[in-house]
C-alpha positions in Angstrom: 30.7 15.4 -1.5 28.2 16.6 1.2 24.6 15.8 0.4 22.3 18.6 1.7 19.6 16.0 2.2 21.6 14.0 4.8 19.7 15.7 7.6 16.3 15.0 6.1 14.3 12.0 7.2 11.5 10.5 5.2 8.6 8.5 6.7 6.8 5.9 4.5 3.7 4.9 6.3 1.0 2.3 5.5 -2.5 3.6 6.0 -5.0 1.0 7.3 -3.9 -0.4 10.6 -1.0 2.0 10.8 -1.6 5.7 10.2 -5.4 5.6 10.2 -7.9 4.9 13.0 -10.2 1.9 12.4 -12.8 4.2 10.8 -10.2 5.3 8.2 -9.7 8.8 9.6 -6.6 10.5 11.0 -6.8 11.6 14.6 -6.1 15.1 15.7 -3.0 13.9 17.6 -1.7 12.1 14.5 -2.3 15.1 12.3 -0.4 17.3 14.7 2.5 14.9 14.6 2.6 14.9 10.8 2.4 18.7 10.7 5.5 18.9 13.0 7.3 16.4 10.8 6.8 18.6 7.8 7.6 21.8 9.7 10.9 20.3 10.7 11.9 19.7 7.1 11.2 16.0 6.9 9.0 14.2 4.3 5.9 12.0 4.4 4.9 9.5 1.8 1.7 7.5 2.3 2.4 3.9 1.1 -0.7 1.8 0.7 -2.3 -1.1 -1.1 -5.3 1.1 -1.8 -6.0 2.4 -5.3 -4.8 6.0 -5.8 -8.3 7.7 -5.7 -9.0 6.1 -2.3 -5.7 7.5 -0.9 -6.5 10.9 -2.3 -9.9 10.8 -0.7 -8.4 10.2 2.8 -5.7 12.9 2.2 -8.4 15.4 1.2 -10.5 14.6 4.3 -7.6 14.9 6.6 -5.7 17.8 4.9 -2.6 15.7 4.2 -1.5 17.5 1.0 1.9 18.9 1.9 4.3 20.6 -0.5 5.9 18.1 -2.9 3.7 15.2 -1.8 4.2 11.8 -3.3 2.1 8.8 -2.7 2.7 5.1 -3.3 -0.5 3.2 -4.2 -1.5 -0.2 -5.4 1.2 -1.9 -3.3 4.0 0.0 -4.9 2.8 -0.4 -8.5 2.2 3.4 -8.8 4.2 6.3 -7.4 2.1 9.5 -7.9 3.3 13.1 -7.8 0.3 15.0 -6.3 1.8 18.4 -7.2 2.3 17.5 -10.9 -0.9 15.4 -11.0 1.0 12.7 -12.8 2.6 9.2 -12.3 6.3 9.2 -11.3 6.6 5.4 -11.7 4.2 2.7 -13.0 4.4 -1.1 -13.0 1.6 -3.2 -14.4 0.5 -6.8 -14.8 0.6 -7.8 -18.5 -2.8 -8.7 -19.9 -1.9 -12.4 -20.7 -0.7 -12.9 -17.1 -3.7 -11.1 -15.6 -6.0 -13.3 -17.7 -4.3 -16.4 -16.4 -4.6 -15.2 -12.7 -8.3 -14.5 -13.3 -8.8 -18.1 -14.7 -7.1 -19.6 -11.6 -9.3 -17.6 -9.2 -12.5 -18.5 -11.0 -11.6 -22.2 -11.0 -11.4 -22.0 -7.2 -14.6 -19.9 -7.0 -12.7 -16.9 -5.5 -13.9 -13.3 -6.1 -11.4 -11.3 -8.2 -11.4 -7.7 -9.1 -9.2 -5.1 -10.7 -9.3 -1.4 -11.3 -9.5 1.3 -14.0 -7.9 4.6 -13.0 -11.1 5.5 -11.1 -13.3 2.4 -10.6 -13.3 -1.1 -9.2 -14.1 -3.8 -11.9 -15.5 -7.2 -11.2 -17.9 -9.7 -12.7 -20.8 -9.0 -10.4 -21.8 -7.1 -7.3 -21.2 -9.9 -4.8 -20.8 -9.8 -1.0 -17.0 -9.5 -1.3 -17.0 -6.3 -3.3 -19.8 -4.9 -1.1 -17.7 -5.6 1.9 -14.6 -4.0 0.2 -16.5 -0.9 -0.7 -17.4 -0.2 2.9 -13.9 1.2 3.2 -12.8 1.8 -0.4 -15.4 4.3 -1.8 -14.8 3.8 -5.5 -17.5 3.4 -8.1 -18.1 -0.1 -9.4 -18.2 -1.4 -12.9 -19.4 -5.0 -13.5 -18.5 -6.9 -16.7 -18.3 -10.6 -17.7 -14.7 -10.0 -18.9 -13.2 -7.6 -16.4 -10.1 -7.0 -18.5 -12.2 -5.8 -21.5 -13.1 -2.7 -19.5 -9.4 -1.6 -19.1 -7.6 0.7 -21.4 -4.2 -0.4 -20.1 -2.8 -3.4 -18.2 -3.8 -3.2 -14.5 -1.6 -2.2 -11.6 -2.9 -5.2 -9.6 -5.5 -7.9 -9.3 -7.2 -8.3 -6.0 -8.8 -11.5 -4.7 -11.1 -11.6 -1.7 -12.4 -14.5 0.4 -14.2 -13.5 3.6 -14.2 -16.9 5.4 -11.5 -19.3 4.0 -7.9 -18.2 3.8 -6.9 -21.7 2.8 -8.5 -21.2 -0.6 -6.5 -18.0 -1.0 -3.3 -19.9 0.0 -4.1 -22.5 -2.7 -4.5 -19.7 -5.3 -1.3 -18.1 -4.2 0.6 -21.4 -4.7 -0.9 -21.9 -8.1 -0.1 -18.4 -9.3 3.4 -18.5 -7.9 4.0 -21.8 -9.7 3.0 -20.3 -13.0 4.1 -16.7 -12.8 6.4 -16.5 -9.8 9.3 -14.9 -11.7 7.0 -12.1 -13.0 4.3 -11.6 -10.3 4.3 -11.1 -6.5 1.4 -12.7 -4.7 0.9 -11.1 -1.3 -1.6 -10.9 1.5 -2.7 -7.5 2.8 -4.8 -9.2 5.4 -6.3 -12.6 5.9 -9.2 -11.9 3.5 -7.3 -10.1 0.8 -4.7 -11.6 -1.6 -3.2 -9.3 -4.2 -1.1 -9.8 -7.3 1.2 -7.3 -8.8 4.3 -6.9 -10.9 7.4 -8.4 -9.4 9.2 -5.1 -9.9 6.6 -3.3 -7.8 6.0 -3.8 -4.1 6.3 -1.3 -1.3 10.0 -2.0 -0.8 11.0 -1.3 -4.4 8.8 1.8 -4.4 10.4 3.4 -1.3 13.8 2.9 -2.8 12.7 4.7 -6.0 11.3 7.6 -3.9 14.5 7.9 -2.0 16.4 8.1 -5.3 13.9 10.7 -6.5 14.5 13.0 -3.5 18.2 12.1 -3.3 17.7 11.1 0.3 19.9 8.3 1.7 17.9 5.1 2.2 19.4 5.1 5.7 17.4 8.2 6.5 14.1 6.4 5.7 11.6 5.1 8.2 8.9 2.7 7.1 5.9 1.7 9.2 3.3 -0.9 8.7 1.2 -3.8 10.2 0.5 -6.3 7.4 2.5 -8.9 5.3 2.5 -6.5 2.3 4.4 -4.0 4.4 7.3 -6.4 5.1 9.3 -5.5 2.0 9.4 -1.8 2.9 10.3 -2.5 6.5 13.2 -4.5 5.3 14.2 -2.0 2.6 14.1 1.1 4.8 16.8 2.4 7.1 14.4 1.7 10.0 11.5 -0.7 9.9 8.6 0.0 12.3 5.9 -2.5 13.1 2.7 -1.5 14.8 1.6 -3.2 18.1 -1.3 -4.6 16.1 0.9 -6.1 13.5 1.2 -9.9 12.9 4.2 -11.9 14.2 5.9 -12.0 10.8 5.7 -8.2 10.4 7.1 -7.7 13.9 10.0 -10.1 13.2 10.9 -8.0 10.1 11.0 -4.7 12.0 13.7 -2.9 14.0 11.2 -1.3 16.3 7.7 -2.3 17.5 5.3 0.4 18.9 3.8 -0.2 22.3 0.4 1.2 21.1 -1.7 0.1 18.2 -3.1 2.2 15.4 -6.3 3.0 17.3 -4.1 4.7 19.9 -1.7 6.6 17.7 1.1 4.2 18.0 2.8 5.6 14.9 3.5 8.8 16.8 6.0 6.8 19.0 8.1 6.2 15.9 7.9 9.7 14.7 9.0 11.1 18.0 11.8 8.5 18.4 13.3 8.6 14.9 12.6 12.0 13.4 14.5 14.8 15.0 12.5 17.7 16.3 9.2 15.9 16.1 
């Protein structure tokens, strides 16, 4: 039977280092490309490690609320329907596992934070969370027991070390040894190591969105620049790595842009793979 959505393409794009300029804004050229994409009947899904409110802030500032907009936040732990104002899919980290990850981070002296629906939660306002909030403009709650602030299990836990990735690698190894069948430990850059439900991740999330829209996975294009984008580049019909991506991300991609995010490299993929754009 013919699927009327066979002609529709869907773009899943990471935000930082991909869609956005380095100042976290969307250029006029990029906005025009996204508008053409929507006018031609295709779909756009922002797919980020950022918490939901941070994504919505960028969308509001750049007028990216299109009809039927979905967003994937928290590294695929939450799919959110902007029109309905409600989650479409949620995957969380069980409290006992979250507590274990926090203990491992604290043993190594690594900053760890989590999130309520609207705030960052960590033990104290240290240099790591100050650095993080330069880009992610969420309110901050501090508490000796960060899980005690939460009303539900968290979508993710986020560790930060600004100078020593080897410590984060040691934490990754320890968490994977204890919880590897239940938790994914993934870098979003050299300073950020994040932990989320093994059933989450950007790759699983984009497959769920394709099912929701009844769009063949072969019609999906996923673009990113960081290790946490690799799963969606591999899951999509076409995986696009930015020129500024790391070697592992480029190896996972089908296409690498010639320009970086600061020069609208994503528009190359839109024009190449999305008819009429």
